[in-house]
N, C-alpha and C positions, 0 to 999 in steps of 0.2 A: 178372280177379278171381281171387284165390288161394283155394284150399280150405283151411279151417282145421279141424283135427281136435281131439279132446279131448286128444291128446298135446301139441299145440302150446299148448292152453289151459293144461295143467298146467305146461309148460315156462315159459310167460310168467308164470304165477303164481309159480313157484319163483324166477324172477329178481327179481320184486318182493319176495317174502317174504325172499329172501336178504339184502336191504338192511336188514332189521330184526332185532334180537334179539327174539324173540317175547315174552319176558316176563322181567321182573326183579322180584323181591320183596325189599323192604328188610328182611324178617325174617331175623335171623341168630342162630344158637345158638353159644355159645362153648364150646370144649373146651380142655383143657390139652394141651400137647405141642408138638413142633417142626413147623414147616411152612415150605416154601420160599415160601409166599405172603405171609408176614409176617415182619418182623424181630423181633417181640416174642415173649414166651413164650406168649401166647394168640393163637389164630387162629380164623377163622370156619370152621365145618364146612360144606362145600358139599353141597347136595342138588341133583343135576342129573337132568333127564329130557329126553327128546327125542321129537319127533313126525316122522313122515314126511309132509311137506306134500303130496307128489305123490299119496300114497294118499288124503289128505283131499280133494284136488281132484277125484279120480276117484270117490270113494264118498260124499262129502257131498251130501245131497239138494239143498241150496240151490245148490251149485256145479253139479250136474247140470242143475238147472232153468235156471240162468243160461246154461249152455252150450247147452241145447236152444233157448232163446230166441234166442241168438246165431246158431245155425245157421239157424233160421227166417228171421231178418232177413237173413242172408247169402244165403240162397236167393232171397228176395224181391228183393234188390238185383241178384243175378245174373240173375234173370228179367227185371227191368226193363231192365238193360243189354243183355242178349242180344236182347230184342225190338227195341230201338232200333237195335242194331247190324245185325241181320238185315234190318230195313226199309231201313236206309241202303244196305246191300250190294246189295239188290234194285234200289233206285233207281239206284245207281251202275252196275250191270250194264245196266239199261234205257237209261241215258244213253249208255253206251259203244256199245251196239247201234244206238241212234238216230243217233249221230254217224257210225258206219261206213256206214249205209245212206242218209245224207244226209237224215234226217228233219226237221231243223230248217229253218224258213223262211229264217233268216238266221244269219250268223256271230254277230251280236250276241245273238240269242236263245240260241244254244248256249253262249256265254260266260256269260250270266246264269244258266243252269241249272247250269253247271260251278261258278260262284261260290256258288250256293245249296248245292250238294252239299258243297263244301269247308267252308262255314260249319257245315253240319249235322255233318260229321265232327269238326270242332273241338268242337262241343257234346257229342258222344258221348265224346270223349276227356276233356273236362272233367267229364262225368258220372261216368266211370270213376274219375277222381281223387277226386271228391267222395264217391262211395260207399265207396271204399277208406279215405278219411279217417274217414268216419262209423263204419265197421266197426272201425277201429283205436281210435277213441274209446270205442266200446261195450266193446271188449275191455279197455281201460284202466280204465273205470268198473267193469266186472265184477270185475276183479282187486282193485281197491280195496275194493269191497263185501265180497268174499270174505275179504280180509285183515282188514278191520274186524270182520267177524262172528267169525272165529276168535280174534282178539285179545280181543274183549269176552268171549267165552266162557272163554278161558284165564285172564283176570283173576278171573272168578267161580270157576272150577275151582280156581285156586291159592290161594284164601283158606283152604281146608281143607288142601290138600296141602302148602302152604308150601315149594315148591321154590325154591331160590335162582335157578336158571336153567332155562328150558325152551328147548331149542335146536331148530333146524331140522335134521333128520337129513340133509338134502342136504349139510351141511357136516361131518357126523360120519363119519369113515372107519372107526373101530372103536368099537363101543359094546356095552355089556351089554344084552341083550334085556329084562332086568327093568326097565331104565330107559326102554324104549320104551312110551310112553303113547298111541300113535296110536289103537288100537282103543277105548280108554276115552274118549278125547276125541271120536272119531268118533260113538260111541253117544250121548254127551251132546249134541253138536252137532245130530245128526239128531232127537233127542228134543225139543230146544228148538225146532228149526225146525218140526217137526210140530205142536207145541203152538201156536206163533205163527200157523200157517196156519189153525188152527181158530177163532181169534179173529175 
């Protein structure tokens, strides 16, 4: 079982979020002038903002709650796997000791016990794979819920702000800090989440 930290959670979320343009608004205001964006004499004035999704993933209460739930589930799976693995290892050691001191009544009985232990080891390996798959699915579901939550809030937020684009800052190499709306969005997300929890 692999340990997963909030950093991994944020990185996984960023990889999912990077596949989407976080928001596009069809509202455009026209201005006169020349632009490399259009061949005509009129072009759209772009209004662009960006958010730092990794900061949202770390500081958004909903994301933190999902991460805490994931960690609890991971610990429960690790405990379940560890207990079964330890029990198997104890039985395997006892079997080995019994074989060495000739404790089995017959060769056939020793073979039966060996086969039983091999079957149990296969079940433990299968359990490890199943638990790892479940954890990966939980992580995927959490990332989708988090992205959906942020996207739905941004659509509401942008009705008043009317940005042409809201970008993921993970893709922005140089940007004006006045275009960084991360804190404002984070405050709104947490306020909406707190309100929803009270219902």
